[in-house]
C-alpha positions as CSV (number, residue, x, y, z in Angstrom):
1,M,98.0,-11.2,-86.2
2,S,95.4,-13.4,-84.4
3,T,96.2,-16.9,-83.2
4,R,92.7,-17.9,-82.4
5,L,92.0,-21.7,-82.2
6,D,89.0,-23.5,-83.4
7,P,86.6,-23.7,-80.3
8,D,86.8,-27.5,-80.3
9,E,90.6,-27.4,-80.3
10,A,90.7,-24.7,-77.7
11,L,88.5,-26.7,-75.2
12,A,89.9,-30.2,-75.9
13,G,92.8,-29.9,-73.4
14,P,90.8,-28.4,-70.5
15,L,88.0,-30.9,-71.0
16,Y,90.4,-33.8,-71.0
17,A,91.8,-32.3,-67.7
18,V,88.2,-32.2,-66.3
19,A,87.7,-35.8,-67.4
20,A,90.9,-36.9,-65.8
21,M,90.0,-35.1,-62.6
22,L,86.6,-36.8,-62.5
23,V,88.4,-40.1,-62.6
24,I,91.5,-39.5,-60.5
25,V,90.1,-37.5,-57.6
26,P,87.4,-40.0,-56.4
27,L,89.8,-42.9,-56.9
28,T,92.4,-41.1,-54.8
29,D,89.8,-40.3,-52.1
30,F,88.9,-44.0,-52.1
31,L,92.5,-45.2,-51.8
32,L,93.2,-42.8,-49.0
33,S,90.1,-43.8,-47.1
34,V,90.9,-47.5,-47.1
35,P,93.1,-49.0,-44.4
36,P,96.2,-50.9,-45.5
37,P,95.3,-54.1,-47.5
38,Q,94.5,-57.2,-45.5
39,L,93.3,-59.5,-48.2
40,S,93.0,-62.4,-45.9
41,S,90.4,-60.5,-43.7
42,V,86.9,-61.0,-44.9
43,Q,85.8,-57.9,-42.9
44,W,88.4,-55.7,-44.7
45,R,87.4,-57.0,-48.1
46,F,83.7,-56.5,-47.3
47,A,84.2,-52.9,-46.0
48,T,86.5,-52.0,-48.9
49,A,84.2,-53.3,-51.7
50,G,81.2,-51.6,-50.0
51,L,83.1,-48.3,-49.7
52,F,84.2,-48.5,-53.3
53,S,80.6,-48.6,-54.5
54,S,80.2,-45.0,-53.3
55,Y,83.1,-43.8,-55.5
56,I,82.3,-45.3,-58.9
57,V,79.8,-42.8,-60.4
58,Q,82.2,-39.8,-60.9
59,P,84.9,-41.9,-62.7
60,I,82.2,-43.1,-65.2
61,L,81.2,-39.5,-65.9
62,G,84.9,-38.7,-66.5
63,L,85.2,-41.6,-68.9
64,A,82.1,-40.5,-70.7
65,L,83.4,-37.0,-71.0
66,A,86.7,-38.2,-72.3
67,F,84.8,-40.3,-75.0
68,V,82.9,-37.2,-76.1
69,V,86.0,-35.1,-76.4
70,A,88.0,-37.9,-78.1
71,G,85.1,-38.5,-80.6
72,A,84.7,-34.8,-81.4
73,M,88.5,-34.4,-81.9
74,K,88.8,-37.7,-83.7
75,H,91.5,-39.0,-81.3
76,H,91.1,-42.6,-82.4
77,T,94.0,-44.0,-80.4
78,L,92.6,-42.5,-77.2
79,Q,89.1,-43.8,-78.1
80,R,90.6,-47.3,-78.4
81,L,92.3,-47.0,-75.1
82,L,89.1,-45.8,-73.4
83,V,87.1,-48.7,-75.0
84,V,89.6,-51.2,-73.5
85,L,89.6,-49.4,-70.2
86,C,85.7,-49.4,-70.0
87,L,85.4,-53.1,-71.1
88,S,88.1,-54.2,-68.6
89,A,86.7,-52.1,-65.7
90,G,83.1,-53.3,-66.5
91,A,84.2,-57.0,-66.4
92,G,86.3,-56.3,-63.3
93,L,83.2,-54.9,-61.5
94,F,81.3,-58.1,-62.3
95,V,84.1,-60.2,-60.8
96,L,84.2,-57.8,-57.8
97,S,80.4,-58.2,-57.3
98,A,80.7,-62.0,-57.3
99,L,83.6,-61.9,-54.8
100,F,81.7,-59.3,-52.7
101,F,78.7,-61.5,-52.6
102,L,80.8,-64.4,-51.3
103,D,82.2,-62.1,-48.6
104,V,78.7,-61.0,-47.7
105,M,77.8,-64.6,-47.0
106,Q,80.7,-65.0,-44.7
107,V,80.3,-61.7,-42.8
108,G,76.6,-62.1,-42.6
109,A,76.9,-65.1,-40.4
110,S,78.7,-63.1,-37.7
111,V,76.3,-60.1,-37.8
112,P,74.2,-59.8,-34.6
113,P,70.4,-59.8,-35.1
114,E,70.0,-56.1,-34.2
115,G,72.5,-55.2,-36.9
116,K,71.0,-57.4,-39.6
117,P,68.8,-54.7,-41.2
118,A,71.6,-52.2,-41.6
119,F,73.9,-54.9,-42.9
120,D,71.4,-56.2,-45.5
121,S,70.7,-52.6,-46.7
122,A,74.4,-51.8,-47.0
123,W,75.4,-54.9,-49.0
124,K,72.4,-54.7,-51.3
125,R,73.0,-51.1,-52.1
126,A,76.7,-51.8,-52.8
127,I,76.1,-54.8,-55.0
128,I,73.4,-53.0,-57.0
129,K,75.9,-50.1,-57.6
130,H,78.6,-52.5,-58.6
131,V,76.4,-54.4,-61.0
132,F,74.9,-51.3,-62.6
133,A,78.3,-49.6,-62.9
134,G,79.8,-52.7,-64.5
135,A,76.9,-53.0,-67.0
136,L,77.1,-49.3,-67.8
137,L,80.9,-49.5,-68.4
138,L,80.4,-52.6,-70.6
139,F,77.6,-50.9,-72.6
140,L,79.7,-47.7,-72.9
141,G,82.8,-49.5,-74.1
142,W,80.9,-51.8,-76.4
143,R,79.0,-49.0,-78.1
144,A,81.9,-46.6,-78.2
145,R,83.9,-49.0,-80.3
146,R,81.5,-48.2,-83.1
147,M,82.7,-44.6,-83.4
148,I,86.2,-45.7,-84.1
149,P,86.8,-46.2,-87.8
150,A,88.3,-49.5,-88.9
151,R,92.0,-49.3,-89.5
152,V,92.7,-49.0,-93.2
153,K,95.0,-51.6,-94.5
154,H,97.0,-50.2,-97.3
155,R,97.5,-52.9,-99.9
156,A,100.4,-52.7,-102.2
157,T,98.8,-51.8,-105.5
158,P,100.6,-53.1,-108.5
159,K,102.5,-50.5,-110.4
160,P,101.0,-49.9,-113.8
161,V,103.1,-51.2,-116.6
162,H,103.5,-49.0,-119.6
163,V,103.8,-51.0,-122.8
164,V,105.4,-49.2,-125.6
165,S,104.8,-50.5,-129.0
166,K,106.4,-49.5,-132.4
């Protein structure tokens, strides 16, 4: 007696694990690379936001893979969760970009002239990555919501009345 699974069902679990790994490992690397939070320090905020820009591509790939698997397997609850996650993260990256730009203005005033070219290159690359990643996450979440079927509302249908006549 064979207990073979459908290929889609057989690979869904491992592919979800790969997707989770693509999200969790880079974010863990980032968190372990950042010194303890010093939110009042503009240098810490600038360095942390700049470093984060190097870690956002792999998690987006992980989310995209999770969307593909959830769509193929018709896991609508997970699709809804991923849509909310993408839209929230995309909006969060735009907020982060705006705050990062304010920190750039503050830090830039204290950068010596010989370090200005490297500083300008670093903040421009970081903000471009943040904005593109935010736009991509918003686009992914917005379009992915179309693959989720609308919830069916079951209306109470009136019971048929049988009229018996003589």
